[in-house]
gemmi code that builds the backbone of each chain (N, CA, C; Angstrom):
import gemmi

chains = {
    "A": [
        ("ILE", (0.881, -1.126, -0.138), (0.327, -0.024, 0.175), (1.198, 1.281, 0.004)),
        ("LEU", (0.660, 2.340, -0.905), (1.700, 3.376, -1.288), (1.100, 4.647, 0.389)),
        ("ASN", (1.866, 5.023, 0.475), (1.931, 5.913, 1.476), (1.224, 7.779, 0.856)),
        ("VAL", (0.334, 8.097, 0.467), (-0.253, 9.277, 0.178), (-0.986, 9.937, 1.399)),
        ("GLU", (-0.328, 10.931, 1.575), (-1.013, 11.987, 2.868), (-1.674, 13.019, 2.642)),
        ("GLN", (-2.561, 13.497, 3.187), (-3.079, 15.011, 2.880), (-3.331, 16.028, 3.845)),
        ("SER", (-2.909, 17.468, 4.019), (-2.983, 18.249, 4.852), (-3.413, 19.596, 4.637)),
        ("PRO", (-4.439, 20.185, 5.393), (-4.841, 19.702, 6.400), (-5.936, 18.829, 6.578)),
        ("GLN", (-6.283, 17.940, 7.655), (-7.092, 16.760, 7.567), (-8.710, 17.517, 6.952)),
        ("SER", (-8.550, 18.733, 7.957), (-10.043, 19.800, 7.280), (-9.431, 21.429, 7.450)),
        ("LEU", (-10.602, 22.070, 6.868), (-10.070, 23.724, 6.940), (-11.204, 24.414, 6.871)),
        ("HIS", (-11.307, 25.761, 7.150), (-12.575, 26.730, 7.052), (-12.012, 27.622, 6.431)),
        ("VAL", (-13.211, 28.155, 5.763), (-12.700, 29.576, 4.867), (-13.714, 30.406, 4.526)),
        ("GLN", (-13.454, 31.545, 4.897), (-13.790, 32.268, 4.849), (-14.853, 32.961, 3.073)),
        ("GLU", (-16.017, 33.038, 2.552), (-16.627, 32.714, 1.248), (-15.434, 34.381, 0.723)),
        ("GLY", (-14.784, 34.239, -0.579), (-14.334, 35.057, -0.975), (-12.712, 34.888, -0.508)),
        ("ASP", (-12.168, 34.288, 0.001), (-11.187, 34.289, 0.569), (-10.097, 33.136, -0.352)),
        ("SER", (-9.410, 32.749, -0.607), (-8.356, 32.013, -0.923), (-7.661, 31.078, -0.339)),
        ("THR", (-7.476, 29.410, -0.472), (-6.964, 28.612, 0.078), (-5.977, 27.339, -0.527)),
        ("ASN", (-5.284, 26.717, -0.041), (-4.122, 25.668, -0.646), (-4.372, 24.643, 0.247)),
        ("PHE", (-4.064, 24.032, -0.354), (-3.945, 22.227, 0.619), (-3.098, 21.091, -0.121)),
        ("THR", (-2.411, 20.562, 0.688), (-1.371, 19.938, -0.113), (-1.536, 18.026, -0.022)),
        ("CYS", (-1.042, 17.227, -0.966), (-0.902, 15.969, -1.283), (0.631, 15.434, -1.328)),
        ("SER", (0.951, 14.697, -0.354), (2.546, 14.214, -0.410), (2.078, 12.616, -0.943)),
        ("PHE", (3.230, 12.158, -1.843), (3.049, 10.781, -2.173), (4.351, 10.579, -2.684)),
        ("PRO", (4.652, 9.178, -2.890), (6.279, 8.604, -3.150), (6.416, 9.069, -4.394)),
        ("SER", (8.110, 9.706, -4.513), (8.503, 10.470, -5.170), (9.393, 9.231, -6.619)),
        ("SER", (9.104, 8.134, -6.094), (9.873, 7.104, -7.079), (8.907, 6.555, -8.192)),
        ("ASN", (9.117, 6.235, -9.044), (8.227, 5.239, -10.231), (6.885, 6.140, -10.304)),
        ("PHE", (6.897, 7.262, -10.483), (5.380, 7.724, -10.787), (4.986, 8.024, -12.126)),
        ("TYR", (3.660, 7.507, -12.128), (2.995, 7.707, -13.203), (1.956, 8.998, -13.457)),
        ("ALA", (1.275, 9.317, -12.449), (-0.033, 9.972, -12.477), (-0.285, 10.312, -10.996)),
        ("LEU", (-1.079, 11.790, -10.956), (-1.509, 12.195, -9.668), (-2.491, 12.489, -9.742)),
        ("HIS", (-3.823, 12.001, -9.414), (-5.599, 12.375, -9.449), (-5.756, 13.324, -8.263)),
        ("TRP", (-6.863, 14.212, -8.773), (-7.604, 15.041, -7.899), (-9.083, 14.751, -8.200)),
        ("TYR", (-9.991, 14.741, -7.215), (-11.113, 14.727, -6.705), (-11.795, 15.373, -6.210)),
        ("ARG", (-13.071, 15.904, -6.430), (-13.956, 16.365, -5.556), (-14.858, 15.688, -5.259)),
        ("TRP", (-15.161, 15.548, -3.623), (-16.622, 14.775, -3.384), (-17.024, 15.725, -2.384)),
        ("GLU", (-18.248, 15.662, -2.946), (-19.508, 16.555, -2.336), (-20.057, 15.753, -1.306)),
        ("THR", (-20.759, 16.398, -0.546), (-22.016, 15.591, 0.271), (-22.979, 14.761, -0.121)),
        ("ALA", (-23.446, 13.512, -0.280), (-24.580, 13.100, -0.674), (-24.436, 12.644, -2.632)),
        ("LYS", (-23.038, 13.118, -3.183), (-22.832, 12.806, -4.428), (-21.899, 12.002, -4.498)),
        ("SER", (-21.695, 11.484, -5.634), (-20.117, 10.673, -6.211), (-18.866, 11.428, -6.440)),
        ("PRO", (-17.770, 11.185, -6.076), (-16.409, 11.914, -6.407), (-16.539, 12.486, -7.580)),
        ("GLU", (-15.894, 13.530, -8.054), (-15.919, 13.383, -9.000), (-14.530, 13.800, -9.709)),
        ("ALA", (-13.884, 14.055, -11.027), (-12.565, 14.004, -10.996), (-12.629, 15.319, -11.680)),
        ("LEU", (-11.664, 15.859, -10.943), (-10.714, 17.164, -11.368), (-9.566, 17.630, -12.397)),
        ("PHE", (-8.569, 16.711, -12.101), (-7.343, 16.827, -12.895), (-6.696, 15.653, -12.490)),
        ("VAL", (-6.171, 15.099, -13.807), (-5.040, 14.095, -13.640), (-3.766, 14.723, -14.228)),
        ("MET", (-2.756, 14.832, -13.045), (-1.175, 15.145, -13.611), (-0.651, 14.159, -13.910)),
        ("THR", (0.250, 14.583, -14.689), (1.526, 13.946, -15.247), (2.681, 14.214, -15.546)),
        ("LEU", (2.931, 15.885, -15.732), (4.820, 15.975, -15.765), (4.859, 17.026, -14.679)),
        ("ASN", (6.437, 16.482, -14.108), (6.792, 17.405, -13.064), (6.562, 18.914, -13.630)),
        ("GLY", (6.151, 19.741, -12.432), (6.181, 20.836, -12.947), (4.771, 21.795, -13.559)),
        ("ASP", (3.451, 20.626, -14.118), (2.590, 20.590, -14.706), (1.795, 21.632, -13.833)),
        ("GLU", (0.698, 22.285, -14.398), (0.425, 23.186, -13.650), (-1.754, 22.909, -14.338)),
        ("LYS", (-2.500, 22.748, -13.390), (-3.961, 22.592, -14.122), (-4.593, 23.448, -13.602)),
        ("LYS", (-5.965, 23.697, -14.519), (-6.673, 24.956, -14.057), (-8.168, 24.665, -14.435)),
        ("LYS", (-9.295, 24.987, -13.333), (-10.435, 24.566, -14.057), (-11.395, 25.395, -13.245)),
        ("GLY", (-11.552, 26.518, -13.935), (-12.678, 27.609, -13.281), (-11.766, 28.441, -11.777)),
        ("ARG", (-11.845, 28.299, -10.820), (-10.889, 29.217, -9.882), (-10.343, 28.089, -8.728)),
        ("ILE", (-10.561, 26.785, -9.335), (-9.314, 25.572, -8.964), (-7.998, 25.245, -9.501)),
        ("SER", (-6.963, 25.543, -9.188), (-5.927, 24.702, -9.700), (-4.956, 23.830, -8.962)),
        ("ALA", (-4.008, 23.407, -9.910), (-3.215, 22.357, -9.163), (-1.748, 22.354, -9.792)),
        ("THR", (-0.651, 22.321, -8.817), (0.651, 21.966, -9.361), (1.270, 20.840, -8.942)),
        ("LEU", (2.036, 20.722, -9.794), (2.825, 19.163, -9.453), (4.145, 19.058, -9.258)),
        ("ASN", (4.858, 18.677, -8.415), (6.234, 18.099, -8.020), (6.399, 16.879, -7.917)),
        ("THR", (6.965, 16.396, -8.921), (7.082, 14.798, -8.738), (8.343, 14.099, -8.326)),
        ("LYS", (9.612, 15.609, -8.225), (10.675, 15.030, -7.979), (10.851, 14.909, -6.107)),
        ("GLU", (10.195, 15.806, -5.670), (9.756, 16.028, -4.549), (8.949, 15.553, -3.615)),
        ("GLY", (7.921, 14.664, -4.750), (6.613, 14.089, -4.074), (5.479, 14.705, -3.440)),
        ("TYR", (5.140, 16.269, -4.236), (3.891, 16.755, -3.528), (2.915, 17.391, -4.566)),
        ("SER", (1.721, 17.874, -4.187), (1.078, 18.468, -5.492), (0.087, 19.579, -4.772)),
        ("TYR", (-0.196, 21.041, -4.535), (-0.909, 21.461, -4.194), (-2.368, 21.854, -4.988)),
        ("LEU", (-3.221, 22.029, -4.081), (-4.756, 22.059, -4.642), (-4.768, 23.729, -4.243)),
        ("TYR", (-5.142, 24.826, -5.180), (-5.707, 25.931, -4.851), (-7.290, 26.228, -5.064)),
        ("ILE", (-7.592, 26.941, -4.283), (-8.769, 27.632, -4.791), (-9.080, 28.955, -4.511)),
        ("LYS", (-9.474, 29.632, -5.702), (-9.395, 31.204, -5.741), (-10.501, 31.627, -5.524)),
        ("GLY", (-10.739, 32.371, -4.420), (-11.888, 33.877, -4.198), (-13.179, 31.973, -3.859)),
        ("SER", (-12.848, 31.544, -2.666), (-13.813, 30.238, -2.028), (-15.734, 31.115, -2.224)),
        ("GLN", (-16.110, 30.444, -2.700), (-17.603, 30.021, -2.651), (-18.116, 29.025, -2.114)),
        ("PRO", (-19.300, 29.511, -1.404), (-19.820, 28.087, -0.402), (-19.981, 26.799, -1.217)),
        ("GLU", (-20.266, 26.808, -3.010), (-20.200, 25.662, -3.590), (-19.064, 24.790, -3.555)),
        ("ASP", (-18.026, 25.414, -3.157), (-16.410, 24.843, -3.308), (-16.508, 23.857, -2.098)),
        ("SER", (-18.005, 23.576, -0.698), (-17.542, 22.899, 0.078), (-17.523, 21.406, -0.232)),
        ("ALA", (-16.829, 20.980, 0.153), (-16.626, 19.170, -0.704), (-15.146, 18.924, 0.172)),
        ("THR", (-15.101, 17.224, -0.294), (-13.679, 16.671, 0.523), (-12.914, 17.027, -1.138)),
        ("TYR", (-11.531, 17.132, -1.093), (-10.765, 16.846, -1.963), (-9.752, 15.834, -1.875)),
        ("LEU", (-9.507, 14.905, -2.363), (-9.352, 13.481, -2.824), (-7.710, 13.825, -3.809)),
        ("CYS", (-6.906, 13.176, -2.858), (-5.752, 13.231, -4.420), (-5.142, 11.898, -4.282)),
        ("ALA", (-4.934, 11.038, -5.155), (-4.496, 10.072, -5.614), (-3.289, 9.779, -6.577)),
        ("PHE", (-2.585, 8.881, -5.800), (-1.217, 8.593, -6.279), (-1.202, 7.140, -7.396)),
        ("THR", (-0.998, 7.450, -8.627), (-0.632, 5.573, -8.918), (1.180, 5.338, -9.811)),
        ("ASN", (1.022, 4.058, -9.621), (3.078, 3.878, -10.248), (2.480, 2.740, -11.356)),
        ("ASP", (1.218, 2.304, -11.515), (0.517, 0.841, -12.422), (-1.128, 1.289, -12.399)),
        ("TYR", (-1.713, 0.424, -12.783), (-2.868, 0.510, -12.788), (-4.014, 0.957, -11.831)),
        ("LYS", (-3.497, 0.779, -10.585), (-4.089, 1.266, -9.280), (-3.949, 2.575, -8.657)),
        ("LEU", (-5.118, 3.205, -8.391), (-4.841, 4.130, -7.430), (-4.706, 3.814, -5.793)),
        ("SER", (-4.012, 4.693, -5.426), (-3.898, 4.910, -4.260), (-3.916, 6.577, -3.758)),
        ("PHE", (-5.145, 6.304, -2.288), (-5.963, 7.776, -2.468), (-5.490, 7.885, -0.974)),
        ("GLY", (-5.578, 9.515, -0.462), (-5.514, 9.783, 0.717), (-6.418, 10.003, 1.447)),
        ("ALA", (-6.470, 10.429, 2.472), (-7.724, 10.123, 3.035), (-8.638, 11.663, 2.989)),
        ("GLY", (-8.311, 12.823, 2.201), (-8.810, 13.965, 2.136), (-8.695, 15.064, 2.925)),
        ("THR", (-8.924, 16.494, 2.520), (-8.830, 17.446, 2.543), (-10.383, 18.144, 2.680)),
        ("THR", (-11.252, 18.326, 3.950), (-12.855, 18.762, 4.222), (-12.629, 20.175, 4.003)),
        ("VAL", (-12.944, 20.679, 3.020), (-12.827, 22.173, 3.356), (-14.401, 22.637, 3.153)),
        ("THR", (-14.812, 23.598, 4.112), (-15.949, 24.228, 4.532), (-15.899, 25.813, 4.378)),
        ("VAL", (-16.418, 26.414, 3.301), (-16.606, 27.595, 2.823), (-17.632, 28.329, 3.694)),
        ("ARG", (-17.567, 29.305, 4.566), (-18.447, 29.958, 5.160), (-18.622, 31.675, 4.573)),
        ("ALA", (-20.525, 31.333, 4.850), (-20.622, 32.708, 3.962), (-20.547, 33.802, 4.627)),
    ],
    "B": [
        ("ASP", (-28.629, 9.058, -19.792), (-27.296, 9.839, -19.461), (-25.914, 8.586, -19.414)),
        ("GLY", (-25.237, 8.727, -19.698), (-23.735, 7.502, -19.260), (-23.666, 7.849, -17.868)),
        ("GLY", (-23.441, 6.692, -17.251), (-22.867, 6.823, -15.463), (-22.540, 4.950, -15.108)),
        ("ILE", (-22.518, 5.356, -13.494), (-22.327, 4.075, -13.042), (-23.508, 4.086, -12.022)),
        ("THR", (-24.101, 2.639, -11.722), (-25.448, 2.832, -10.720), (-24.834, 2.184, -10.042)),
        ("GLN", (-24.878, 1.941, -8.867), (-24.803, 1.424, -7.491), (-26.050, 1.018, -7.087)),
        ("SER", (-26.465, -0.436, -6.682), (-27.409, -0.590, -5.570), (-27.217, -1.569, -5.003)),
        ("PRO", (-27.919, -1.656, -3.259), (-28.481, -0.835, -2.989), (-28.355, 0.500, -2.723)),
        ("LYS", (-29.055, 1.467, -2.096), (-27.886, 2.761, -1.348), (-27.648, 2.350, 0.039)),
        ("TYR", (-28.206, 1.286, 0.741), (-28.533, 1.035, 2.091), (-28.316, -0.436, 2.163)),
        ("LEU", (-27.622, -1.073, 2.786), (-27.659, -2.683, 3.012), (-27.651, -2.608, 4.399)),
        ("PHE", (-28.202, -3.753, 4.724), (-27.965, -4.663, 6.064), (-28.061, -5.941, 5.793)),
        ("ARG", (-26.858, -6.193, 6.815), (-26.491, -7.598, 7.031), (-26.189, -8.373, 7.803)),
        ("LYS", (-26.974, -9.746, 8.316), (-26.748, -10.626, 9.631), (-25.692, -10.846, 9.526)),
        ("GLU", (-25.245, -11.254, 10.895), (-23.921, -12.132, 11.079), (-23.783, -13.240, 10.520)),
        ("GLY", (-23.294, -13.805, 9.718), (-23.159, -15.451, 8.804), (-23.250, -14.969, 7.074)),
        ("GLN", (-23.972, -13.933, 7.107), (-24.651, -13.999, 6.010), (-23.981, -13.277, 4.672)),
        ("ASN", (-24.061, -13.586, 3.674), (-23.060, -13.191, 2.682), (-24.402, -12.252, 1.643)),
        ("VAL", (-23.981, -10.775, 1.503), (-24.351, -10.165, 0.374), (-23.899, -9.492, -0.251)),
        ("THR", (-24.643, -9.530, -1.777), (-23.701, -8.468, -2.954), (-24.365, -7.647, -3.295)),
        ("LEU", (-23.051, -6.365, -3.698), (-23.352, -5.062, -3.891), (-23.359, -4.848, -5.238)),
        ("SER", (-24.519, -4.501, -6.547), (-24.413, -4.120, -7.360), (-23.766, -2.918, -7.961)),
        ("CYS", (-23.256, -3.181, -9.311), (-22.385, -2.002, -9.759), (-22.600, -2.277, -11.472)),
        ("GLU", (-23.612, -1.330, -11.985), (-23.340, -1.527, -13.703), (-22.792, -0.085, -13.791)),
        ("GLN", (-22.046, -0.215, -15.078), (-21.912, 1.052, -16.067), (-22.027, 0.906, -17.597)),
        ("ASN", (-22.751, 1.892, -17.855), (-22.564, 2.201, -19.393), (-22.106, 3.083, -20.099)),
        ("LEU", (-20.497, 3.072, -19.654), (-19.661, 4.196, -20.269), (-18.576, 3.352, -21.191)),
        ("ASN", (-18.991, 2.125, -21.137), (-18.196, 1.560, -22.227), (-16.891, 1.401, -21.900)),
        ("HIS", (-16.348, 1.595, -20.296), (-15.177, 1.479, -19.818), (-15.077, -0.412, -19.488)),
        ("ASP", (-13.677, -0.330, -19.822), (-12.951, -1.835, -20.065), (-12.599, -2.048, -18.535)),
        ("ALA", (-12.220, -0.949, -17.581), (-11.679, -1.438, -16.244), (-12.866, -0.668, -15.232)),
        ("MET", (-13.133, -1.726, -14.157), (-13.721, -1.269, -13.158), (-12.876, -1.653, -11.407)),
        ("TYR", (-13.364, -1.047, -10.670), (-13.032, -0.989, -9.257), (-13.748, -1.171, -8.198)),
        ("TRP", (-13.540, -1.732, -7.192), (-14.278, -1.391, -5.970), (-13.480, -0.670, -4.498)),
        ("TYR", (-13.655, -0.219, -3.920), (-13.083, 0.608, -3.032), (-14.094, 0.289, -2.185)),
        ("ARG", (-13.205, 0.704, -0.236), (-14.032, 1.127, 0.596), (-13.716, 1.714, 1.177)),
        ("GLN", (-14.679, 2.756, 2.404), (-14.469, 3.876, 2.679), (-14.683, 4.072, 4.228)),
        ("ASP", (-13.620, 4.067, 5.384), (-14.155, 4.050, 6.532), (-13.797, 5.037, 7.170)),
        ("PRO", (-14.059, 5.607, 8.268), (-14.001, 7.150, 8.463), (-12.286, 7.171, 9.108)),
        ("GLY", (-12.150, 8.716, 8.348), (-10.905, 8.933, 8.605), (-9.791, 8.615, 7.650)),
        ("GLN", (-10.299, 7.367, 6.818), (-9.281, 6.693, 5.974), (-9.918, 7.514, 4.674)),
        ("GLY", (-8.286, 7.089, 3.755), (-8.825, 7.228, 2.248), (-9.355, 6.002, 2.023)),
        ("LEU", (-9.739, 5.846, 0.551), (-10.763, 4.884, -0.126), (-9.574, 3.784, -0.435)),
        ("ARG", (-9.753, 2.524, 0.141), (-9.112, 1.292, -0.186), (-9.219, 0.452, -1.093)),
        ("LEU", (-8.651, -0.069, -2.233), (-9.011, -0.891, -2.930), (-9.228, -2.290, -2.391)),
        ("ILE", (-10.395, -2.524, -2.858), (-10.704, -3.974, -2.313), (-10.455, -4.749, -3.975)),
        ("TYR", (-11.289, -4.830, -5.206), (-10.464, -5.553, -6.205), (-10.836, -4.905, -7.205)),
        ("TYR", (-10.384, -5.046, -8.836), (-10.602, -4.496, -10.206), (-10.233, -5.226, -11.140)),
        ("SER", (-11.137, -5.149, -12.039), (-11.081, -5.998, -13.366), (-10.491, -4.643, -13.835)),
        ("GLN", (-9.321, -5.321, -15.074), (-8.839, -4.231, -16.426), (-9.713, -5.038, -17.761)),
        ("ILE", (-10.380, -6.193, -17.571), (-10.953, -6.727, -18.539), (-12.075, -8.088, -18.202)),
        ("VAL", (-12.868, -7.842, -19.313), (-13.911, -9.182, -18.413), (-13.214, -10.686, -18.568)),
        ("ASN", (-14.034, -11.025, -17.704), (-13.509, -12.378, -17.162), (-12.177, -12.396, -16.587)),
        ("ASP", (-11.601, -11.154, -15.755), (-10.344, -11.337, -15.507), (-10.569, -10.345, -14.458)),
        ("PHE", (-10.260, -10.362, -13.477), (-9.741, -9.632, -12.283), (-9.107, -9.791, -10.996)),
        ("GLN", (-8.228, -8.515, -9.994), (-7.138, -8.724, -9.413), (-7.251, -8.658, -8.041)),
        ("LYS", (-6.994, -8.668, -7.272), (-7.178, -8.481, -5.652), (-6.057, -7.354, -5.818)),
        ("GLY", (-7.135, -6.298, -4.912), (-6.416, -5.104, -3.932), (-6.073, -5.461, -3.295)),
        ("ASP", (-5.665, -3.704, -2.325), (-4.998, -4.144, -0.544), (-5.590, -4.553, -0.140)),
        ("ILE", (-7.558, -4.974, -0.020), (-7.930, -5.534, 1.402), (-8.980, -6.385, 1.027)),
        ("ALA", (-8.277, -7.687, -0.236), (-9.362, -8.369, -0.903), (-10.128, -9.555, 0.204)),
        ("GLU", (-8.966, -9.697, 1.356), (-9.741, -10.968, 2.356), (-11.280, -10.700, 2.687)),
        ("GLY", (-11.975, -11.861, 2.551), (-13.693, -11.754, 2.903), (-14.374, -10.715, 1.473)),
        ("TYR", (-14.133, -10.683, 0.704), (-14.441, -10.405, -0.415), (-14.394, -11.645, -1.360)),
        ("SER", (-15.549, -11.363, -2.716), (-15.168, -12.049, -3.766), (-15.807, -11.090, -4.968)),
        ("VAL", (-15.780, -10.808, -6.135), (-16.479, -10.120, -7.566), (-16.438, -11.574, -8.482)),
        ("SER", (-16.991, -10.669, -9.674), (-17.330, -11.884, -10.843), (-17.129, -10.429, -11.743)),
        ("ARG", (-16.684, -11.140, -13.216), (-16.756, -9.660, -13.919), (-17.281, -10.327, -15.681)),
        ("GLU", (-18.947, -11.289, -15.304), (-19.041, -12.108, -16.834), (-19.534, -11.147, -17.220)),
        ("LYS", (-19.692, -9.685, -17.660), (-19.697, -8.985, -18.647), (-19.068, -7.295, -18.625)),
        ("LYS", (-18.936, -6.582, -19.411), (-17.999, -5.391, -19.466), (-18.941, -4.588, -18.204)),
        ("GLU", (-20.262, -4.599, -18.892), (-21.134, -3.393, -17.782), (-21.394, -3.652, -16.601)),
        ("SER", (-21.094, -5.438, -15.429), (-21.214, -5.206, -14.686), (-19.740, -6.126, -13.938)),
        ("PHE", (-20.256, -5.406, -12.439), (-18.558, -6.125, -11.620), (-19.238, -5.863, -10.014)),
        ("PRO", (-19.834, -6.984, -9.835), (-20.828, -7.292, -8.643), (-19.715, -7.692, -7.507)),
        ("LEU", (-20.116, -7.337, -5.771), (-18.848, -7.509, -4.934), (-20.312, -8.418, -4.125)),
        ("THR", (-19.391, -9.076, -3.880), (-19.880, -10.137, -2.315), (-19.077, -10.019, -1.427)),
        ("VAL", (-19.697, -9.612, -0.062), (-19.328, -9.227, 0.770), (-19.381, -11.208, 1.770)),
        ("THR", (-18.479, -11.609, 2.195), (-18.844, -13.086, 2.648), (-18.663, -12.662, 3.848)),
        ("SER", (-19.303, -13.786, 4.869), (-19.176, -13.992, 6.375), (-17.754, -13.871, 6.736)),
        ("ALA", (-16.792, -14.492, 5.541), (-15.689, -14.015, 6.192), (-14.722, -12.666, 6.422)),
        ("GLN", (-15.566, -11.563, 6.358), (-15.089, -10.372, 6.482), (-15.832, -10.175, 7.755)),
        ("LYS", (-14.940, -10.045, 8.500), (-15.191, -9.597, 10.050), (-15.916, -8.465, 10.100)),
        ("ASN", (-15.212, -7.142, 9.720), (-15.451, -5.782, 10.300), (-16.349, -5.672, 8.528)),
        ("PRO", (-17.509, -5.589, 7.972), (-17.845, -5.167, 6.645), (-18.708, -3.821, 6.970)),
        ("THR", (-19.162, -3.254, 8.160), (-19.372, -2.412, 7.877), (-18.626, -1.090, 7.142)),
        ("ALA", (-18.962, -0.359, 6.308), (-18.424, 0.908, 5.484), (-19.323, 1.299, 4.557)),
        ("PHE", (-18.935, 2.164, 4.070), (-18.826, 2.407, 2.554), (-18.174, 2.141, 1.400)),
        ("TYR", (-19.517, 1.555, 0.317), (-18.524, 0.964, -0.618), (-18.706, 2.204, -1.775)),
        ("LEU", (-17.698, 1.787, -2.698), (-17.935, 2.942, -3.914), (-17.453, 1.982, -5.230)),
        ("CYS", (-18.179, 2.301, -6.225), (-17.677, 1.221, -7.012), (-17.130, 2.608, -8.362)),
        ("ALA", (-16.050, 2.348, -9.320), (-15.686, 3.378, -10.223), (-15.511, 2.484, -11.509)),
        ("SER", (-15.172, 2.864, -12.428), (-14.925, 2.665, -13.687), (-13.416, 3.383, -14.400)),
        ("SER", (-12.801, 3.114, -15.439), (-12.492, 3.881, -16.413), (-11.718, 3.489, -17.389)),
        ("ILE", (-11.330, 4.012, -18.604), (-10.885, 3.333, -19.873), (-9.832, 2.439, -19.876)),
        ("GLY", (-9.111, 2.432, -18.353), (-8.157, 1.714, -18.361), (-6.856, 1.714, -17.766)),
        ("ASP", (-6.221, 3.032, -18.488), (-5.168, 3.323, -17.830), (-4.709, 4.840, -17.185)),
        ("SER", (-3.923, 4.736, -16.265), (-3.244, 5.317, -14.742), (-3.447, 7.180, -15.533)),
        ("TYR", (-3.626, 7.070, -16.494), (-3.543, 8.584, -16.866), (-5.150, 9.239, -17.358)),
        ("GLN", (-6.349, 8.357, -17.065), (-7.488, 8.518, -17.638), (-8.250, 8.428, -16.062)),
        ("PRO", (-9.381, 9.581, -15.942), (-9.910, 9.433, -14.709), (-10.925, 8.399, -14.180)),
        ("GLN", (-11.111, 8.409, -13.020), (-12.072, 7.013, -12.747), (-13.511, 7.646, -12.530)),
        ("HIS", (-14.302, 7.184, -12.591), (-15.534, 7.387, -13.068), (-16.728, 6.765, -11.872)),
        ("PHE", (-17.127, 7.392, -10.740), (-17.668, 6.688, -9.378), (-18.770, 6.698, -9.460)),
        ("GLY", (-19.587, 5.387, -8.904), (-20.852, 5.519, -8.582), (-21.293, 6.424, -7.387)),
        ("ASP", (-22.222, 6.109, -6.767), (-23.096, 6.922, -5.435), (-22.569, 6.197, -4.188)),
        ("GLY", (-22.287, 5.271, -4.231), (-22.304, 4.367, -3.395), (-23.039, 3.481, -2.701)),
        ("THR", (-22.409, 2.490, -1.696), (-23.249, 1.654, -0.590), (-23.042, 1.637, 0.575)),
        ("ARG", (-23.789, 2.044, 1.503), (-23.411, 1.781, 2.600), (-24.045, 0.531, 3.506)),
        ("LEU", (-23.098, -0.218, 3.780), (-23.285, -1.396, 4.284), (-23.377, -1.399, 6.212)),
        ("SER", (-24.331, -1.958, 6.456), (-24.372, -2.062, 7.997), (-24.767, -3.266, 8.653)),
        ("ILE", (-23.841, -4.121, 9.752), (-24.325, -5.181, 10.567), (-25.563, -4.613, 11.383)),
        ("LEU", (-26.549, -5.856, 10.943), (-27.587, -6.006, 11.985), (-27.578, -6.528, 12.993)),
    ],
}
model = gemmi.Model(1)
for chain_id, residues in chains.items():
    chain = gemmi.Chain(chain_id)
    for i, (resn, *xyz) in enumerate(residues, 1):
        res = gemmi.Residue()
        res.name, res.seqid = resn, gemmi.SeqId(i, " ")
        for name, pos in zip(("N", "CA", "C"), xyz):
            atom = gemmi.Atom()
            atom.name, atom.element = name, gemmi.Element(name[0])
            atom.pos, atom.b_iso = gemmi.Position(*pos), 0.0
            res.add_atom(atom)
        chain.add_residue(res)
    model.add_chain(chain)
structure = gemmi.Structure()
structure.add_model(model)
structure.setup_entities()
């Protein structure tokens, strides 16, 4: 089982503020790093699949960066809105399987 | 709409009973996966299948069994050998390589009576 860690476990952010959180993963034999958003009572939804060191991906107000050499990825939310409240999961893979972190739960206060 | 359907949403099991969780997809995906979620932990892989009539154990396969007789279907049986089956179970599918995202169902919550 590959060790994937996410921090912090949870965070609260005021509406309109920006925030970021971390995913750490093994830096050897890297294939890809996935980010998913999981809203309450819904199924997890893919945000990004990142494969190249230095890669940066963006989807609306959410963006992510990747450092495969040191084994971390940041997810950023710019100008947080209540609909951004969710658990954000990262998952590392070096073959056909994903190893998930426990997630960062974001609560946006209006 | 294309997607993944898991049923039932809630399931209760008596001690010593086997129960089967259903997962059906109409996305024409080759690969399918079963995960288990426990509080405070990441999703853990139970079984996965990359092609019909073939499947592999994940990280926590003990006490579970699967079949993949059709591309669309990947049912999971929680056997009486699984001593701590109470959890949330998610099914997912993908095209089949690690560079493509997985698509998830809504999950089944299994509880022991």
